[in-house]
PyMOL Python script that loads the backbone (N, CA, C, O; Angstrom):
from pymol import cmd

cmd.read_pdbstr("""\
ATOM      1  N   UNK A   1       2.975  -5.180   3.667  1.00  0.00           N
ATOM      2  CA  UNK A   1       4.096  -4.890   4.519  1.00  0.00           C
ATOM      3  C   UNK A   1       4.833  -3.700   3.922  1.00  0.00           C
ATOM      4  O   UNK A   1       5.089  -3.668   2.718  1.00  0.00           O
ATOM      5  N   UNK A   2       5.165  -2.751   4.729  1.00  0.00           N
ATOM      6  CA  UNK A   2       5.817  -1.552   4.223  1.00  0.00           C
ATOM      7  C   UNK A   2       7.328  -1.717   4.079  1.00  0.00           C
ATOM      8  O   UNK A   2       7.899  -1.313   3.066  1.00  0.00           O
ATOM      9  N   UNK A   3       7.975  -2.301   5.076  1.00  0.00           N
ATOM     10  CA  UNK A   3       9.428  -2.392   5.002  1.00  0.00           C
ATOM     11  C   UNK A   3       9.924  -3.490   5.926  1.00  0.00           C
ATOM     12  O   UNK A   3       9.316  -3.768   6.960  1.00  0.00           O
ATOM     13  N   UNK A   4      11.017  -4.105   5.550  1.00  0.00           N
ATOM     14  CA  UNK A   4      11.681  -5.119   6.375  1.00  0.00           C
ATOM     15  C   UNK A   4      13.164  -4.823   6.314  1.00  0.00           C
ATOM     16  O   UNK A   4      13.746  -4.753   5.231  1.00  0.00           O
ATOM     17  N   UNK A   5      13.771  -4.650   7.460  1.00  0.00           N
ATOM     18  CA  UNK A   5      15.197  -4.347   7.488  1.00  0.00           C
ATOM     19  C   UNK A   5      15.847  -5.095   8.639  1.00  0.00           C
ATOM     20  O   UNK A   5      15.352  -5.082   9.766  1.00  0.00           O
ATOM     21  N   UNK A   6      16.949  -5.740   8.343  1.00  0.00           N
ATOM     22  CA  UNK A   6      17.754  -6.399   9.360  1.00  0.00           C
ATOM     23  C   UNK A   6      19.153  -5.814   9.287  1.00  0.00           C
ATOM     24  O   UNK A   6      19.729  -5.712   8.204  1.00  0.00           O
ATOM     25  N   UNK A   7      19.694  -5.434  10.414  1.00  0.00           N
ATOM     26  CA  UNK A   7      21.054  -4.907  10.472  1.00  0.00           C
ATOM     27  C   UNK A   7      21.996  -5.887   9.770  1.00  0.00           C
ATOM     28  O   UNK A   7      21.926  -7.090  10.025  1.00  0.00           O
ATOM     29  N   UNK A   8      22.876  -5.395   8.891  1.00  0.00           N
ATOM     30  CA  UNK A   8      23.783  -6.289   8.171  1.00  0.00           C
ATOM     31  C   UNK A   8      24.598  -7.217   9.082  1.00  0.00           C
ATOM     32  O   UNK A   8      24.951  -8.325   8.678  1.00  0.00           O
ATOM     33  N   UNK A   9      24.893  -6.776  10.294  1.00  0.00           N
ATOM     34  CA  UNK A   9      25.669  -7.611  11.216  1.00  0.00           C
ATOM     35  C   UNK A   9      24.895  -8.829  11.714  1.00  0.00           C
ATOM     36  O   UNK A   9      25.482  -9.753  12.277  1.00  0.00           O
ATOM     37  N   UNK A  10      23.564  -8.829  11.504  1.00  0.00           N
ATOM     38  CA  UNK A  10      22.730  -9.913  12.012  1.00  0.00           C
ATOM     39  C   UNK A  10      21.999 -10.674  10.910  1.00  0.00           C
ATOM     40  O   UNK A  10      21.119 -11.486  11.193  1.00  0.00           O
ATOM     41  N   UNK A  11      22.359 -10.415   9.664  1.00  0.00           N
ATOM     42  CA  UNK A  11      21.722 -11.117   8.554  1.00  0.00           C
ATOM     43  C   UNK A  11      22.191 -12.563   8.510  1.00  0.00           C
ATOM     44  O   UNK A  11      23.315 -12.881   8.897  1.00  0.00           O
ATOM     45  N   UNK A  12      21.321 -13.419   8.038  1.00  0.00           N
ATOM     46  CA  UNK A  12      21.651 -14.834   7.941  1.00  0.00           C
ATOM     47  C   UNK A  12      21.369 -15.619   9.208  1.00  0.00           C
ATOM     48  O   UNK A  12      21.708 -16.799   9.297  1.00  0.00           O
ATOM     49  N   UNK A  13      20.748 -14.969  10.194  1.00  0.00           N
ATOM     50  CA  UNK A  13      20.462 -15.623  11.465  1.00  0.00           C
ATOM     51  C   UNK A  13      18.987 -16.003  11.608  1.00  0.00           C
ATOM     52  O   UNK A  13      18.574 -16.519  12.647  1.00  0.00           O
ATOM     53  N   UNK A  14      18.200 -15.749  10.570  1.00  0.00           N
ATOM     54  CA  UNK A  14      16.779 -16.098  10.622  1.00  0.00           C
ATOM     55  C   UNK A  14      15.879 -14.990  11.136  1.00  0.00           C
ATOM     56  O   UNK A  14      14.680 -15.200  11.319  1.00  0.00           O
ATOM     57  N   UNK A  15      16.439 -13.816  11.371  1.00  0.00           N
ATOM     58  CA  UNK A  15      15.645 -12.704  11.900  1.00  0.00           C
ATOM     59  C   UNK A  15      14.605 -12.239  10.887  1.00  0.00           C
ATOM     60  O   UNK A  15      13.443 -12.040  11.242  1.00  0.00           O
ATOM     61  N   UNK A  16      15.007 -12.066   9.635  1.00  0.00           N
ATOM     62  CA  UNK A  16      14.066 -11.644   8.599  1.00  0.00           C
ATOM     63  C   UNK A  16      12.934 -12.638   8.438  1.00  0.00           C
ATOM     64  O   UNK A  16      11.772 -12.252   8.309  1.00  0.00           O
ATOM     65  N   UNK A  17      13.272 -13.918   8.444  1.00  0.00           N
ATOM     66  CA  UNK A  17      12.252 -14.958   8.322  1.00  0.00           C
ATOM     67  C   UNK A  17      11.287 -14.901   9.507  1.00  0.00           C
ATOM     68  O   UNK A  17      10.076 -15.033   9.328  1.00  0.00           O
ATOM     69  N   UNK A  18      11.816 -14.706  10.709  1.00  0.00           N
ATOM     70  CA  UNK A  18      10.953 -14.597  11.893  1.00  0.00           C
ATOM     71  C   UNK A  18      10.023 -13.393  11.802  1.00  0.00           C
ATOM     72  O   UNK A  18       8.852 -13.482  12.168  1.00  0.00           O
ATOM     73  N   UNK A  19      10.536 -12.278  11.319  1.00  0.00           N
ATOM     74  CA  UNK A  19       9.705 -11.089  11.146  1.00  0.00           C
ATOM     75  C   UNK A  19       8.593 -11.353  10.129  1.00  0.00           C
ATOM     76  O   UNK A  19       7.444 -10.970  10.351  1.00  0.00           O
ATOM     77  N   UNK A  20       8.928 -11.997   9.029  1.00  0.00           N
ATOM     78  CA  UNK A  20       7.917 -12.300   8.014  1.00  0.00           C
ATOM     79  C   UNK A  20       6.883 -13.283   8.551  1.00  0.00           C
ATOM     80  O   UNK A  20       5.694 -13.136   8.269  1.00  0.00           O
ATOM     81  N   UNK A  21       7.306 -14.264   9.306  1.00  0.00           N
ATOM     82  CA  UNK A  21       6.353 -15.213   9.891  1.00  0.00           C
ATOM     83  C   UNK A  21       5.404 -14.502  10.846  1.00  0.00           C
ATOM     84  O   UNK A  21       4.227 -14.853  10.920  1.00  0.00           O
ATOM     85  N   UNK A  22       5.900 -13.507  11.576  1.00  0.00           N
ATOM     86  CA  UNK A  22       5.036 -12.721  12.466  1.00  0.00           C
ATOM     87  C   UNK A  22       4.019 -11.918  11.660  1.00  0.00           C
ATOM     88  O   UNK A  22       2.864 -11.793  12.067  1.00  0.00           O
ATOM     89  N   UNK A  23       4.439 -11.380  10.531  1.00  0.00           N
ATOM     90  CA  UNK A  23       3.508 -10.655   9.653  1.00  0.00           C
ATOM     91  C   UNK A  23       2.443 -11.611   9.130  1.00  0.00           C
ATOM     92  O   UNK A  23       1.258 -11.275   9.123  1.00  0.00           O
ATOM     93  N   UNK A  24       2.854 -12.794   8.694  1.00  0.00           N
ATOM     94  CA  UNK A  24       1.901 -13.794   8.208  1.00  0.00           C
ATOM     95  C   UNK A  24       0.914 -14.193   9.308  1.00  0.00           C
ATOM     96  O   UNK A  24      -0.285 -14.311   9.056  1.00  0.00           O
ATOM     97  N   UNK A  25       1.412 -14.398  10.511  1.00  0.00           N
ATOM     98  CA  UNK A  25       0.533 -14.767  11.634  1.00  0.00           C
ATOM     99  C   UNK A  25      -0.470 -13.666  11.936  1.00  0.00           C
ATOM    100  O   UNK A  25      -1.643 -13.947  12.183  1.00  0.00           O
ATOM    101  N   UNK A  26      -0.024 -12.417  11.917  1.00  0.00           N
ATOM    102  CA  UNK A  26      -0.936 -11.290  12.165  1.00  0.00           C
ATOM    103  C   UNK A  26      -1.990 -11.211  11.056  1.00  0.00           C
ATOM    104  O   UNK A  26      -3.163 -10.953  11.328  1.00  0.00           O
ATOM    105  N   UNK A  27      -1.575 -11.432   9.823  1.00  0.00           N
ATOM    106  CA  UNK A  27      -2.532 -11.414   8.715  1.00  0.00           C
ATOM    107  C   UNK A  27      -3.557 -12.532   8.875  1.00  0.00           C
ATOM    108  O   UNK A  27      -4.752 -12.312   8.682  1.00  0.00           O
ATOM    109  N   UNK A  28      -3.098 -13.719   9.226  1.00  0.00           N
ATOM    110  CA  UNK A  28      -4.020 -14.849   9.420  1.00  0.00           C
ATOM    111  C   UNK A  28      -4.996 -14.575  10.561  1.00  0.00           C
ATOM    112  O   UNK A  28      -6.184 -14.875  10.452  1.00  0.00           O
ATOM    113  N   UNK A  29      -4.495 -14.009  11.651  1.00  0.00           N
ATOM    114  CA  UNK A  29      -5.357 -13.710  12.802  1.00  0.00           C
ATOM    115  C   UNK A  29      -6.415 -12.669  12.459  1.00  0.00           C
ATOM    116  O   UNK A  29      -7.482 -12.631  13.072  1.00  0.00           O
ATOM    117  N   UNK A  30      -6.113 -11.829  11.480  1.00  0.00           N
ATOM    118  CA  UNK A  30      -7.028 -10.770  11.056  1.00  0.00           C
ATOM    119  C   UNK A  30      -7.852 -11.172   9.830  1.00  0.00           C
ATOM    120  O   UNK A  30      -8.577 -10.359   9.258  1.00  0.00           O
ATOM    121  N   UNK A  31      -7.723 -12.442   9.440  1.00  0.00           N
ATOM    122  CA  UNK A  31      -8.400 -12.935   8.229  1.00  0.00           C
ATOM    123  C   UNK A  31      -8.054 -12.116   6.991  1.00  0.00           C
ATOM    124  O   UNK A  31      -8.899 -11.888   6.125  1.00  0.00           O
ATOM    125  N   UNK A  32      -6.811 -11.683   6.922  1.00  0.00           N
ATOM    126  CA  UNK A  32      -6.312 -10.951   5.766  1.00  0.00           C
ATOM    127  C   UNK A  32      -5.683 -11.958   4.811  1.00  0.00           C
ATOM    128  O   UNK A  32      -4.666 -12.568   5.141  1.00  0.00           O
ATOM    129  N   UNK A  33      -6.274 -12.142   3.633  1.00  0.00           N
ATOM    130  CA  UNK A  33      -5.816 -13.222   2.759  1.00  0.00           C
ATOM    131  C   UNK A  33      -4.482 -12.970   2.052  1.00  0.00           C
ATOM    132  O   UNK A  33      -3.798 -13.915   1.658  1.00  0.00           O
ATOM    133  N   UNK A  34      -4.113 -11.700   1.893  1.00  0.00           N
ATOM    134  CA  UNK A  34      -2.905 -11.393   1.126  1.00  0.00           C
ATOM    135  C   UNK A  34      -1.908 -10.565   1.918  1.00  0.00           C
ATOM    136  O   UNK A  34      -2.277  -9.648   2.651  1.00  0.00           O
ATOM    137  N   UNK A  35      -0.667 -10.902   1.756  1.00  0.00           N
ATOM    138  CA  UNK A  35       0.448 -10.100   2.263  1.00  0.00           C
ATOM    139  C   UNK A  35       1.368  -9.892   1.061  1.00  0.00           C
ATOM    140  O   UNK A  35       1.739 -10.852   0.387  1.00  0.00           O
ATOM    141  N   UNK A  36       1.732  -8.646   0.797  1.00  0.00           N
ATOM    142  CA  UNK A  36       2.627  -8.410  -0.332  1.00  0.00           C
ATOM    143  C   UNK A  36       3.614  -7.308  -0.004  1.00  0.00           C
ATOM    144  O   UNK A  36       3.404  -6.510   0.910  1.00  0.00           O
ATOM    145  N   UNK A  37       4.691  -7.280  -0.764  1.00  0.00           N
ATOM    146  CA  UNK A  37       5.726  -6.277  -0.584  1.00  0.00           C
ATOM    147  C   UNK A  37       6.479  -6.121  -1.890  1.00  0.00           C
ATOM    148  O   UNK A  37       6.382  -6.967  -2.780  1.00  0.00           O
ATOM    149  N   UNK A  38       7.220  -5.051  -2.000  1.00  0.00           N
ATOM    150  CA  UNK A  38       8.063  -4.768  -3.150  1.00  0.00           C
ATOM    151  C   UNK A  38       9.519  -4.815  -2.726  1.00  0.00           C
ATOM    152  O   UNK A  38       9.855  -4.505  -1.583  1.00  0.00           O
ATOM    153  N   UNK A  39      10.371  -5.202  -3.649  1.00  0.00           N
ATOM    154  CA  UNK A  39      11.801  -5.102  -3.417  1.00  0.00           C
ATOM    155  C   UNK A  39      12.464  -4.771  -4.741  1.00  0.00           C
ATOM    156  O   UNK A  39      11.871  -4.957  -5.803  1.00  0.00           O
ATOM    157  N   UNK A  40      13.666  -4.291  -4.680  1.00  0.00           N
ATOM    158  CA  UNK A  40      14.382  -3.968  -5.904  1.00  0.00           C
ATOM    159  C   UNK A  40      14.925  -5.252  -6.527  1.00  0.00           C
ATOM    160  O   UNK A  40      15.353  -6.171  -5.829  1.00  0.00           O
ATOM    161  N   UNK A  41      14.897  -5.288  -7.838  1.00  0.00           N
ATOM    162  CA  UNK A  41      15.313  -6.487  -8.563  1.00  0.00           C
ATOM    163  C   UNK A  41      16.724  -6.920  -8.176  1.00  0.00           C
ATOM    164  O   UNK A  41      17.005  -8.116  -8.096  1.00  0.00           O
ATOM    165  N   UNK A  42      17.601  -5.968  -7.938  1.00  0.00           N
ATOM    166  CA  UNK A  42      18.999  -6.288  -7.644  1.00  0.00           C
ATOM    167  C   UNK A  42      19.258  -6.612  -6.172  1.00  0.00           C
ATOM    168  O   UNK A  42      20.405  -6.857  -5.796  1.00  0.00           O
ATOM    169  N   UNK A  43      18.228  -6.618  -5.337  1.00  0.00           N
ATOM    170  CA  UNK A  43      18.383  -6.891  -3.907  1.00  0.00           C
ATOM    171  C   UNK A  43      18.492  -8.403  -3.685  1.00  0.00           C
ATOM    172  O   UNK A  43      17.580  -9.034  -3.149  1.00  0.00           O
ATOM    173  N   UNK A  44      19.615  -8.963  -4.104  1.00  0.00           N
ATOM    174  CA  UNK A  44      19.800 -10.415  -4.111  1.00  0.00           C
ATOM    175  C   UNK A  44      19.742 -11.034  -2.728  1.00  0.00           C
ATOM    176  O   UNK A  44      19.202 -12.128  -2.566  1.00  0.00           O
ATOM    177  N   UNK A  45      20.283 -10.363  -1.736  1.00  0.00           N
ATOM    178  CA  UNK A  45      20.282 -10.916  -0.384  1.00  0.00           C
ATOM    179  C   UNK A  45      18.856 -11.110   0.127  1.00  0.00           C
ATOM    180  O   UNK A  45      18.503 -12.185   0.613  1.00  0.00           O
ATOM    181  N   UNK A  46      18.050 -10.072   0.014  1.00  0.00           N
ATOM    182  CA  UNK A  46      16.662 -10.165   0.471  1.00  0.00           C
ATOM    183  C   UNK A  46      15.876 -11.152  -0.378  1.00  0.00           C
ATOM    184  O   UNK A  46      15.051 -11.902   0.144  1.00  0.00           O
ATOM    185  N   UNK A  47      16.123 -11.156  -1.670  1.00  0.00           N
ATOM    186  CA  UNK A  47      15.360 -12.029  -2.554  1.00  0.00           C
ATOM    187  C   UNK A  47      15.616 -13.506  -2.283  1.00  0.00           C
ATOM    188  O   UNK A  47      14.763 -14.344  -2.577  1.00  0.00           O
ATOM    189  N   UNK A  48      16.771 -13.834  -1.731  1.00  0.00           N
ATOM    190  CA  UNK A  48      17.023 -15.225  -1.347  1.00  0.00           C
ATOM    191  C   UNK A  48      16.008 -15.668  -0.301  1.00  0.00           C
ATOM    192  O   UNK A  48      15.506 -16.790  -0.357  1.00  0.00           O
ATOM    193  N   UNK A  49      15.704 -14.790   0.655  1.00  0.00           N
ATOM    194  CA  UNK A  49      14.683 -15.081   1.652  1.00  0.00           C
ATOM    195  C   UNK A  49      13.298 -15.049   1.013  1.00  0.00           C
ATOM    196  O   UNK A  49      12.509 -15.976   1.198  1.00  0.00           O
ATOM    197  N   UNK A  50      12.999 -13.997   0.267  1.00  0.00           N
ATOM    198  CA  UNK A  50      11.668 -13.829  -0.305  1.00  0.00           C
ATOM    199  C   UNK A  50      11.292 -14.993  -1.225  1.00  0.00           C
ATOM    200  O   UNK A  50      10.132 -15.401  -1.270  1.00  0.00           O
ATOM    201  N   UNK A  51      12.266 -15.520  -1.951  1.00  0.00           N
ATOM    202  CA  UNK A  51      11.999 -16.654  -2.834  1.00  0.00           C
ATOM    203  C   UNK A  51      11.603 -17.902  -2.053  1.00  0.00           C
ATOM    204  O   UNK A  51      10.927 -18.778  -2.592  1.00  0.00           O
ATOM    205  N   UNK A  52      12.012 -17.993  -0.796  1.00  0.00           N
ATOM    206  CA  UNK A  52      11.668 -19.149   0.038  1.00  0.00           C
ATOM    207  C   UNK A  52      10.331 -18.984   0.745  1.00  0.00           C
ATOM    208  O   UNK A  52       9.658 -19.976   1.027  1.00  0.00           O
ATOM    209  N   UNK A  53       9.931 -17.744   1.038  1.00  0.00           N
ATOM    210  CA  UNK A  53       8.738 -17.541   1.866  1.00  0.00           C
ATOM    211  C   UNK A  53       7.557 -16.933   1.126  1.00  0.00           C
ATOM    212  O   UNK A  53       6.470 -16.815   1.692  1.00  0.00           O
ATOM    213  N   UNK A  54       7.751 -16.547  -0.127  1.00  0.00           N
ATOM    214  CA  UNK A  54       6.678 -15.914  -0.885  1.00  0.00           C
ATOM    215  C   UNK A  54       6.681 -16.382  -2.325  1.00  0.00           C
ATOM    216  O   UNK A  54       7.519 -17.187  -2.732  1.00  0.00           O
ATOM    217  N   UNK A  55       5.750 -15.875  -3.075  1.00  0.00           N
ATOM    218  CA  UNK A  55       5.631 -16.192  -4.496  1.00  0.00           C
ATOM    219  C   UNK A  55       5.884 -14.935  -5.314  1.00  0.00           C
ATOM    220  O   UNK A  55       5.215 -13.919  -5.127  1.00  0.00           O
ATOM    221  N   UNK A  56       6.843 -15.007  -6.211  1.00  0.00           N
ATOM    222  CA  UNK A  56       7.146 -13.891  -7.096  1.00  0.00           C
ATOM    223  C   UNK A  56       5.981 -13.689  -8.054  1.00  0.00           C
ATOM    224  O   UNK A  56       5.503 -14.648  -8.660  1.00  0.00           O
ATOM    225  N   UNK A  57       5.522 -12.455  -8.195  1.00  0.00           N
ATOM    226  CA  UNK A  57       4.416 -12.157  -9.105  1.00  0.00           C
ATOM    227  C   UNK A  57       4.978 -11.511 -10.376  1.00  0.00           C
ATOM    228  O   UNK A  57       6.132 -11.082 -10.396  1.00  0.00           O
ATOM    229  N   UNK A  58       4.173 -11.444 -11.426  1.00  0.00           N
ATOM    230  CA  UNK A  58       4.647 -10.851 -12.676  1.00  0.00           C
ATOM    231  C   UNK A  58       4.506  -9.332 -12.734  1.00  0.00           C
ATOM    232  O   UNK A  58       4.756  -8.743 -13.786  1.00  0.00           O
ATOM    233  N   UNK A  59       4.119  -8.687 -11.653  1.00  0.00           N
ATOM    234  CA  UNK A  59       3.875  -7.247 -11.692  1.00  0.00           C
ATOM    235  C   UNK A  59       5.175  -6.444 -11.774  1.00  0.00           C
ATOM    236  O   UNK A  59       6.193  -6.798 -11.180  1.00  0.00           O
ATOM    237  N   UNK A  60       5.098  -5.374 -12.515  1.00  0.00           N
ATOM    238  CA  UNK A  60       6.192  -4.416 -12.646  1.00  0.00           C
ATOM    239  C   UNK A  60       5.642  -3.060 -12.241  1.00  0.00           C
ATOM    240  O   UNK A  60       4.562  -2.673 -12.687  1.00  0.00           O
ATOM    241  N   UNK A  61       6.359  -2.345 -11.416  1.00  0.00           N
ATOM    242  CA  UNK A  61       5.890  -1.052 -10.925  1.00  0.00           C
ATOM    243  C   UNK A  61       6.415   0.075 -11.817  1.00  0.00           C
ATOM    244  O   UNK A  61       7.594   0.119 -12.170  1.00  0.00           O
ATOM    245  N   UNK A  62       5.508   0.978 -12.168  1.00  0.00           N
ATOM    246  CA  UNK A  62       5.875   2.194 -12.888  1.00  0.00           C
ATOM    247  C   UNK A  62       5.620   3.385 -11.986  1.00  0.00           C
ATOM    248  O   UNK A  62       4.699   3.375 -11.169  1.00  0.00           O
ATOM    249  N   UNK A  63       6.435   4.400 -12.139  1.00  0.00           N
ATOM    250  CA  UNK A  63       6.291   5.597 -11.309  1.00  0.00           C
ATOM    251  C   UNK A  63       6.710   6.810 -12.104  1.00  0.00           C
ATOM    252  O   UNK A  63       7.612   6.738 -12.939  1.00  0.00           O
ATOM    253  N   UNK A  64       6.057   7.922 -11.844  1.00  0.00           N
ATOM    254  CA  UNK A  64       6.430   9.171 -12.511  1.00  0.00           C
ATOM    255  C   UNK A  64       7.416   9.918 -11.689  1.00  0.00           C
ATOM    256  O   UNK A  64       7.855  10.999 -12.082  1.00  0.00           O
TER     257      UNK A  64
END
""", "prot")
cmd.dss("prot")
cmd.show_as("cartoon", "prot")
cmd.util.cbc("prot")
cmd.orient("prot")
């Protein structure tokens, strides 16, 4: 998944979760075993959702 964004005025209404469930359904329909995304460590609002719908991995991204 490249990006997920919900307007701040509509956060907390389940929109992000619905979008992620649609991504999961599309992946399942395509026999795609993995769905992954990156987020910033300090993105606490998004991580509250991500912690419920995904599994945190031990990977750390490096960039030049």
